C-alpha positions in Angstrom: 116.4 -82.6 -159.8 113.0 -84.1 -159.5 111.0 -85.3 -162.5 107.5 -84.8 -161.3 104.9 -86.7 -163.3 105.9 -90.3 -162.9 102.7 -91.2 -161.0 99.4 -89.3 -160.6 96.3 -89.6 -158.6 93.2 -87.6 -159.5 89.9 -87.0 -157.7 87.5 -84.3 -158.9 90.2 -82.5 -160.9 92.6 -82.5 -157.9 95.9 -84.1 -159.0 98.8 -85.2 -156.9 101.9 -86.0 -159.0 104.6 -88.0 -157.4 108.2 -88.7 -158.3 109.7 -92.1 -158.2 111.1 -92.9 -154.7 114.8 -92.1 -154.2 117.0 -93.3 -151.4 118.4 -90.5 -149.1 121.6 -91.4 -147.3 124.0 -89.3 -145.2 126.2 -86.8 -147.1 128.7 -88.6 -149.3 131.5 -86.2 -148.4 131.3 -87.4 -144.8 131.3 -91.1 -145.6 128.7 -93.5 -144.4 129.2 -95.2 -141.0 127.9 -98.8 -141.3 128.0 -102.0 -139.3 126.8 -100.5 -136.0 124.3 -102.5 -134.0 121.5 -100.9 -131.9 120.3 -103.5 -129.4 116.6 -103.1 -128.8 115.2 -102.5 -125.3 112.4 -104.5 -123.8 110.2 -101.4 -124.5 111.1 -101.6 -128.2 110.3 -105.4 -128.2 106.8 -104.8 -126.9 105.9 -103.5 -130.4 105.2 -105.5 -133.4 106.7 -104.1 -136.7 103.6 -102.1 -137.5 103.7 -99.0 -139.7 102.9 -95.7 -138.0 102.8 -92.3 -139.5 102.3 -88.5 -139.3 101.2 -85.8 -141.7 102.5 -82.3 -140.8 100.6 -79.6 -142.7 102.4 -76.2 -143.2 100.6 -73.2 -144.7 103.6 -70.9 -144.8 105.8 -71.5 -147.9 109.5 -72.1 -147.8 112.0 -72.0 -150.6 112.1 -75.3 -152.5 110.6 -77.4 -149.7 111.4 -80.8 -151.4 115.0 -80.1 -151.9 115.5 -78.2 -148.6 114.0 -81.0 -146.5 115.7 -83.7 -148.5 119.1 -82.1 -147.9 118.4 -81.6 -144.2 117.2 -85.2 -143.9 120.5 -86.4 -145.3 122.4 -84.3 -142.8 120.3 -85.6 -139.9 121.0 -89.2 -140.8 124.7 -88.7 -139.8 123.5 -88.6 -136.2 120.4 -90.7 -136.5 122.0 -93.8 -138.2 119.3 -96.3 -137.2 116.8 -94.4 -139.3 118.8 -95.5 -142.4 119.3 -99.1 -141.3 117.1 -102.2 -141.2 115.5 -104.4 -138.6 117.0 -107.8 -137.7 114.5 -110.4 -136.3 114.8 -113.8 -134.8 113.3 -117.1 -136.1 110.0 -116.4 -134.4 109.9 -112.8 -135.7 111.0 -111.2 -132.4 112.8 -107.9 -133.1 116.5 -108.4 -132.1 118.4 -105.3 -133.1 118.7 -102.6 -135.7 121.7 -102.9 -138.1 123.0 -99.5 -139.1 123.7 -100.3 -142.8 123.4 -96.8 -144.2 120.9 -98.1 -146.7 119.0 -94.8 -146.4 115.5 -93.5 -146.2 112.9 -93.9 -149.0 112.0 -90.3 -150.1 109.3 -89.1 -152.5 108.8 -85.6 -153.8 105.3 -84.6 -154.9 103.1 -81.7 -156.1 99.4 -81.0 -155.9 97.5 -78.7 -158.3 95.4 -77.1 -155.6 95.5 -75.2 -152.3 95.9 -76.9 -149.0 92.3 -76.1 -147.8 90.9 -77.8 -150.9 92.9 -80.9 -150.3 92.8 -81.6 -146.6 89.0 -82.0 -146.3 89.2 -85.4 -148.0 90.3 -88.5 -146.1 91.0 -90.3 -149.3 93.1 -87.5 -150.7 95.0 -87.1 -147.4 96.1 -90.7 -147.8 98.0 -89.8 -150.9 100.4 -87.5 -148.9 102.4 -90.3 -147.4 104.4 -93.3 -148.6 103.1 -96.6 -147.5 104.8 -99.9 -146.9 103.7 -102.6 -149.3 102.3 -105.0 -146.6 100.2 -104.4 -143.5 103.3 -105.1 -141.4 106.9 -103.9 -142.0 109.1 -106.7 -143.3 112.8 -107.2 -142.3 114.0 -105.9 -145.6 111.9 -102.7 -145.6 113.4 -99.3 -144.9 112.9 -98.2 -141.3 111.6 -94.8 -142.4 109.7 -93.4 -145.4 109.2 -89.7 -146.2 107.1 -87.7 -148.7 107.1 -83.9 -149.2 104.2 -82.5 -151.2 104.1 -78.9 -152.5 100.8 -77.2 -153.0 99.8 -74.5 -155.5 99.2 -72.1 -152.6 102.9 -72.4 -151.5 102.0 -74.6 -148.5 103.4 -78.1 -148.1 102.9 -81.3 -146.3 105.6 -83.6 -144.8 104.4 -87.2 -144.4 106.5 -89.7 -142.4 105.9 -93.4 -142.1 108.1 -95.6 -139.9 108.4 -99.0 -138.3 107.2 -98.7 -134.7 110.1 -100.8 -133.5 112.4 -97.9 -134.5 110.8 -95.2 -132.4 107.7 -94.0 -130.6 106.0 -90.7 -131.6 108.0 -88.7 -129.2 111.2 -90.1 -130.7 110.1 -89.3 -134.2 109.1 -85.8 -133.2 112.6 -85.2 -131.9 114.1 -86.5 -135.2 111.8 -84.2 -137.2 112.7 -81.2 -135.0 116.4 -82.0 -135.8 115.6 -82.1 -139.6 113.9 -78.8 -139.2 116.8 -77.2 -137.4 119.2 -78.3 -140.1 116.8 -77.1 -142.8 116.9 -73.6 -141.1 120.7 -73.6 -141.4 121.7 -74.6 -137.9 125.1 -76.3 -137.9 123.9 -79.2 -135.7 120.6 -80.2 -133.9 120.1 -78.7 -130.5 119.5 -82.1 -128.9 122.1 -84.8 -129.2 120.3 -88.1 -130.0 120.6 -91.2 -127.8 119.3 -94.5 -129.0 121.2 -97.4 -127.3 119.5 -98.9 -124.3 123.0 -99.3 -122.7 123.3 -95.5 -122.7 120.1 -95.3 -120.6 120.3 -98.5 -118.4 116.5 -99.0 -118.6 114.8 -101.5 -116.4 113.9 -104.7 -118.3 110.3 -105.7 -118.6 109.5 -109.4 -118.0 109.9 -111.4 -121.2 106.5 -113.1 -121.0 104.8 -109.7 -120.7 106.9 -108.3 -123.7 105.9 -111.3 -125.8 102.2 -111.1 -124.8 102.1 -107.3 -125.7 103.8 -107.9 -129.1 101.6 -111.0 -129.9 98.4 -109.0 -129.2 99.5 -106.4 -131.8 100.0 -109.2 -134.3 96.5 -110.6 -133.8 95.5 -109.1 -137.2 94.4 -105.9 -138.9 90.7 -105.1 -138.9 89.0 -102.5 -141.1 87.9 -99.4 -139.1 85.9 -96.3 -139.9 88.0 -93.2 -140.0 86.1 -90.5 -138.1 87.2 -86.9 -137.5 86.0 -85.9 -134.0 86.1 -82.5 -132.3 85.5 -82.3 -128.5 84.6 -78.6 -127.9 86.5 -76.5 -125.4 83.2 -75.6 -123.7 82.5 -79.3 -123.1 86.0 -79.9 -121.8 85.8 -76.9 -119.5 82.4 -78.1 -118.1 83.9 -81.6 -117.4 86.9 -80.1 -115.7 84.6 -77.9 -113.5 82.5 -80.9 -112.5 85.7 -82.7 -111.5 86.8 -79.8 -109.3 89.7 -79.0 -111.5 91.3 -82.5 -110.8 91.1 -83.3 -114.5 93.3 -82.7 -117.6 92.2 -82.2 -121.1 93.3 -85.7 -121.9 91.3 -87.1 -119.0 88.2 -85.4 -120.1 88.5 -86.3 -123.8 89.4 -89.9 -123.1 86.4 -90.3 -120.7 84.0 -89.0 -123.4 85.4 -91.3 -126.1 85.4 -94.3 -123.8 81.7 -93.8 -122.9 80.5 -93.1 -126.4 82.3 -96.0 -127.9 81.1 -98.4 -125.2 77.5 -97.3 -125.8 77.9 -97.7 -129.5 79.7 -101.1 -129.6 78.9 -103.2 -126.6 75.3 -104.2 -125.6 76.0 -106.7 -122.8 76.5 -104.6 -119.6 78.5 -107.4 -117.9 81.1 -107.5 -120.6 84.5 -105.9 -119.9 85.1 -102.7 -121.7 88.7 -101.7 -120.8 90.4 -98.4 -121.7 94.1 -98.4 -122.4 96.0 -95.1 -122.6 99.5 -94.5 -123.6 102.0 -93.2 -121.1 105.5 -91.8 -121.9 107.8 -93.6 -119.5 110.9 -91.4 -120.1 110.7 -89.7 -116.7 110.1 -92.8 -114.7 113.0 -94.8 -116.3 115.2 -91.7 -116.2 115.9 -91.8 -119.9 118.7 -89.5 -121.0 117.7 -86.3 -122.8 117.7 -87.1 -126.5 116.6 -90.7 -126.2 114.4 -91.4 -129.3 113.6 -95.2 -129.1 110.4 -96.6 -127.7 109.7 -95.6 -124.2 105.9 -95.7 -124.0 103.6 -98.2 -122.3 99.8 -98.8 -122.2 98.1 -98.4 -118.9 94.8 -100.2 -118.6 91.6 -99.0 -116.9 89.4 -101.9 -116.1 85.6 -101.6 -116.0 82.4 -103.4 -117.1 80.6 -101.9 -120.1 77.4 -101.3 -118.2 79.3 -99.1 -115.7 81.2 -97.2 -118.5 78.0 -96.6 -120.4 75.8 -95.3 -117.5 78.3 -93.5 -115.3 78.7 -89.7 -115.0 81.7 -88.6 -117.0 83.4 -87.3 -113.8 83.3 -90.8 -112.4 85.1 -92.2 -115.5 87.7 -89.4 -115.1 88.3 -90.6 -111.6 89.0 -94.1 -112.9 91.5 -92.7 -115.4 93.2 -90.6 -112.7 93.5 -93.6 -110.4 95.1 -95.6 -113.2 97.6 -92.8 -113.8 98.7 -93.1 -110.2 99.4 -96.8 -110.9 101.7 -96.2 -113.9 104.9 -96.8 -111.9 103.6 -100.4 -111.1 104.3 -101.2 -114.8 108.0 -101.3 -113.8 107.6 -103.2 -110.5 104.6 -105.4 -110.9 105.5 -107.8 -113.7 104.6 -105.3 -116.3 101.4 -104.3 -114.6 99.9 -107.7 -114.7 101.9 -109.9 -117.1 100.6 -113.3 -117.9 97.6 -113.2 -115.6 96.4 -109.9 -117.2 96.7 -111.5 -120.7 94.9 -114.7 -119.7 91.8 -112.8 -118.7 92.0 -110.3 -121.6 88.6 -109.5 -123.1 87.9 -109.8 -126.8 90.2 -107.4 -128.6 87.3 -105.3 -130.1 86.1 -104.5 -126.6 89.2 -102.5 -125.8 89.7 -98.9 -126.6 93.2 -97.4 -126.9 93.6 -93.6 -126.5 96.9 -91.9 -127.2 97.9 -88.3 -127.6 100.2 -86.3 -129.9 99.4 -83.0 -128.1 102.4 -82.5 -125.9 105.2 -84.0 -127.9 106.6 -80.8 -129.4 105.1 -81.1 -132.9 104.4 -77.4 -132.9 108.2 -76.9 -132.7 108.9 -78.8 -136.0 109.9 -75.9 -138.1 111.4 -76.1 -141.6 111.8 -72.4 -142.0 108.5 -70.5 -141.6 107.0 -71.8 -138.3 105.3 -74.9 -137.1 102.5 -76.9 -138.7 98.9 -75.7 -138.7 97.7 -79.3 -138.3 99.1 -82.7 -137.6 97.2 -85.9 -138.2 98.0 -89.6 -138.8 97.8 -90.4 -142.5 94.8 -92.5 -143.5 95.4 -95.5 -145.7 92.2 -96.7 -147.5 90.8 -99.0 -146.5 91.7 -98.0 -143.0 92.9 -101.2 -141.3 94.4 -101.1 -137.8 95.7 -103.6 -135.3 94.1 -101.6 -132.4 90.8 -99.8 -131.8 92.5 -96.4 -131.4 91.7 -92.7 -130.9 94.5 -90.2 -131.4 94.3 -86.8 -129.8 96.0 -84.4 -132.3 97.8 -81.1 -131.6 95.7 -77.9 -131.8 94.3 -77.4 -135.2 93.9 -74.0 -136.8 90.3 -73.0 -137.1 88.9 -75.8 -134.8 87.2 -75.0 -131.5 88.2 -77.9 -129.4 90.4 -80.9 -129.4 90.8 -82.7 -132.7 90.6 -86.5 -132.5 91.2 -89.0 -135.3 89.2 -92.1 -134.5 89.9 -95.5 -135.9 88.2 -97.3 -133.0 84.9 -98.7 -134.5 84.1 -101.0 -137.4 82.2 -99.4 -140.3 78.9 -100.9 -139.1 79.3 -99.1 -135.7 80.3 -95.7 -137.1 76.9 -94.1 -137.3 76.1 -95.2 -133.7 79.4 -93.8 -132.5 78.7 -90.5 -134.2 75.2 -90.4 -132.7 76.5 -91.0 -129.2 79.1 -88.2 -129.6 76.4 -85.8 -130.8 74.1 -86.9 -127.9 76.6 -86.4 -125.2 77.5 -82.9 -126.5 73.7 -82.1 -126.6 73.3 -83.3 -123.1 76.1 -81.1 -121.9 74.8 -78.1 -123.7 71.4 -78.6 -122.0 73.1 -79.0 -118.7 74.9 -75.7 -119.2 71.7 -73.9 -120.2 69.9 -75.2 -117.1 72.4 -73.3 -115.0 71.2 -69.9 -116.3 
């Protein structure tokens, strides 16, 4: 049983009490399969060992969430052995393979003396709902996966997961969490059989210079960013889609708005490149087998000068994003979409905005017994330091009229300017709508 009370964190009488971490392995009665090696694909090797994470917030109580999820996690590790292994790297730090050692997942149980709605309004408090790695990057001896389950006084609970990005992309982690949820609900086995080995999928191999350049860029250093919670209203998105004649997705509209507002707030020289990079799930293009949970995502660049991004109509930026989407298959056929040449002419790292989405990955289907989460966000870690200038589109959030975006894309000194640009563009669109009537 858990001895809650080992460690506490208090802000304004709100207290989160954590247990000491325990190691969760597969069920002892089944034995622990060890010694297996998972060779990494070139997609995996594009990623530096950066920690990534998710907070899944559930407002419907289940029976003993800590023990229920801990037991289901143990059962899931029988099929998802790499989650309980560790990363093996080469002399230069290049990820080589995952060794399935059965070492386990680091797990923390916690309780909070308040209701969910009291807690989740504070970025600092949200940061206490997940376990963090001790360093900014994951080290070879670190667990591949960390998990924390926090019970709240109202009966709700939060599941926080943090993992080494070399292990899996967000889609892969969502599949794993769905499996844990199915086992927690009493299913005898997950509905999707997991696949992790590249050999089982016969992926195309990305050019080694491109892979090295991608990973090196992620290792260029962490920089402090302002954590900003952004909501792009549905009326605004609908207006953009109408101006584009319907040839526009929710992602296209939101990405275009974020790209323009950030460019206006951060870059003053109109001749400076201000590229947008958006994440693309490549599973369909590479014909990955159903159940593959390794990394299979790439960044697709959209090149433009800052002056053009700052002054264009949003619909014109949407067109650029749509054109870039059409070129996604070139990543597999054109030396990684640019390779060495693209890296040689890369603009300063702070000029680039990365936009990714958690909206269509199946997070709403992660169910530990009483339905899906009411909100999913990446866990903040004060001070917020990231390797990329990133905006993350989150799944629909209960009570919010629009698309919720967690922004870690501007330095603290640019945060107010970014907020002003977002407010101004919403105001401009509202005036535009009023002028129609």
